[in-house]
N, C-alpha and C positions, 0 to 999 in steps of 0.2 A: 504493500500500500504506500502510495506517495503522499507526502505531507501536503497540506494546503499552504502555498507560499504566503497567501494573504494572512492566514492565521499566525504563521511564524513571525511575520513582521508586525502585525497588529498587536501582539502580546506586549510589545514594548512601547507602543505609540500612545501619544497623549489624547488624540482626537479620533483619527480614523474617519470613517464616513457614517458614524452613528448619530442619529438625531438631526434635526434641521440645522442647528448650529454647526455640528460636525461636518455635515455635507457641504455647507457654504465654505468653511475653512478648507476642506478637501478640494473643492472645485477651484477656488481661486489659487490655492497653493500649487496645485498641479499645473495650472496655466502659467504661473510664474516660473516654477522650477523646470517645466517642460519647454520653456522658451517662447510660448505663445505671447506672453507679455514680457517684453524685453527690458533689460536693465535701463533705468532712466525713463521708461515709459510711464505715463499716468494710467492708473486703473480707470475703468469705466466709471462714470458718475454713479452716485448712490441710486438714483432713480432707475438707471439702466440695469444695475445689478439687481435691484429689487424686482424689476419686471422679468429679467432673464431667469432668476432663481426662485421667483414666486415666494418671496419672503419679506419680512418687515425691515424697516430702516434700522431698528434696534439690533436685529440679528446681523445685518451687514456690518454695522459699526463694531459689534462685539467680535466678529470674525476678523476685522481689520486689526483690532487690538492684539488678537492672538498672533496674526501673521507679523505684526510689528515686533512682538516679543521674540519671534524666531529670526528676526533680522531681515525679513524679506521685503518689507515695505516701510515707508516713512510718510507720515501725514504732515503736509505743510499748509499753514494757514492761508486761506484765500486761493490756494492752488489746487488742493486735492491730495490724493495719495499716489505716490510714485514708487516704482520698483527699485529697490536698492541694488547696488553692484553685488555680484556673486561673492566677492571678497568679504562682504558684510554678513552673509548668511550664516546662520548657526548650522554648519554642516553635520554636526554631531547630534542634532535634535532628531529623535526617532521619526517624526513626521517628515522632516526635510529629507532624511535618508531614504524613506519609503518613496517619496515623490521622485527622488533622483533615479531610482531604479524601477519606476512604475512601468516603463516601456522596456525595450531591449537594453540590457545592462551595458554600460560603458566600460570596456575593459580597463580603461585608465582609472575609473573610480574604484573598481574592485582591486586593482593593483595597489592603490593608495590605502585602501582599507587594510589589506594584508600587511602593508608596510607599517602601518600604525600598530597592528598586533605584534609584529616582530620586535618593534621598539619597546613595547610595554610589558607584554605577558611573560616572556622568559625571566625578566628581572623580578616581576612580582612572584613568580614561582620560586625563584631562588630565595627571596626574602621570606616567603611563607614557610619554606623548609627550615629556615633558621629561627623563626620567631613564633610559630603557631603554638597555641595552647590546646588543651584537651577538647574544649568545646568547639573550637574552630576546626580541629581535625575531625571531630564527630560530624560537623556540618558538611565537610567535604565527603566523608564516608557515606552519609545519607544521600547526598546528591548522586554520588557514583552508583549507589545501589538502585536509585530510581531510574538510572540509565538502562537498566535491564528491562524496562517496559517494552512490550511488543507494539504499543501504540506509538506511531511515529511522532505525532505532535507532542506527546508526553515525553518521549525520549529527548527531543530537542529542548523542551522546557527544562528537563533535568540537566542536560548538557550546559545550558546557560546558567542554571543554579550552581553548578560545579565551579564555573569560572568566577561567578560573583563571590562564592565562598572562599575561593583562592585569594581574591583581592582582600577580603576581610581578614584573612589569616596573616596578612603582612603586618598587622598591628599598627599600620600607619593610616590615619583617617584621610589624608590627602591622596594617598595611593588607592585607598579603598574607593574614593570618589571616582577614580579612573575606571573602576569596574563597571559603573553604569554606562560609561562611554563605550567600553568594549562590548557590553551587553547589547547596546543598540546596533553596533556593527555586526555582532554575531546574528542577531535577529534578521538583518538584511541578508547576510551571507547565507544563512540557512534557507531563506526564501529563494535566493538565486541558485542554490545547489539542488533544487527540487528535481531537476532532470538528471542529475548525476551525483547521487548521494554516496558518501562513504558508508559502507555496510555497517550496521549497528554493532556487530561483533567487533569489527576493527576499531570503531570509535570508542567502544567501551574499553578495549584493551589499551588503547593509547592513553585514555584518561586514568585507567588503573595504574599505569606506569608512573604517571605524574603523582598520583596519590601515594604510591609506594615510596617514591623518592622523597616526598615531603614528610611522610611518616618516619622515614629513616633519617631525617634531617640532613639529607644529601643535597645541598644547595646546587652544586654543579649538575648533578644528575637530574634534578627537578627542572632546571632551566633547559637542559637538552631535551628532556621528555616533552616539555611544552612546545619547544621549537618543532618537534616531530609532528605534533598536532597541527600547528600552523602550516607546515609544509604540505600535509595531507589535505588541509582545507584549501590551500592554493591550487593543488592538483584537481580537486573536485570542482572548484569554481571555473578553472580553465576548461574542464570537460563540459560543464554546463553551458558556458558561453559558446563553445564550439558546437554543441548540440542545438542551441538556439539559432546559430548561424545557418546550420544545415536545414532546420525547419523552415527558416525564412527564405531559403534559396528556391 
């Protein structure tokens, strides 16, 4: 059974397309991130958005506030609302990430996401091996056990819980906060991998190796084991993008 990519990504998202407010945020956000509304371009006037989306002025204004918080738009007095440069977007926001990969994934975006993981996660694994306490190790063990689930969505939820527990086990609240960033990247990555998944048995074994090295307080081994997970994720993403290209051909 293949996972539902939308479910995998939506689990970490703030809004998604739920409710009137969520649908308005989703509609405008997709138009901006997808390039239909270009950087520096003014959004349609409120009345036009109200008519197109069949919603109230209040809903439109609340949606604009959400998009402004994500760095996508800026409201200027007497001018209206314009699209901000991509350099200002919060690219690590779960919704923005989902909009970025809503169509065919950009290989450059996936490469950059993997690059981020390579920078952060092996170091976090090394630190977790050196600093974890009994409760943090138990949280890792529980997430690993949950990865034995035969339900694919549950398996990936447990996978993400394992990574979050690993960041918590560093004992550094600033590094722990990076775990939420990696969690959003993982959610998108799992959605993109839906056509070319790492077998669950292989994924479990890779994570079990990380757990074993952390439990043994083997910092070097934990970092290397985490890098193996990232390498396999890169290979799965490459296969998925290749498969999407063949389907589109």
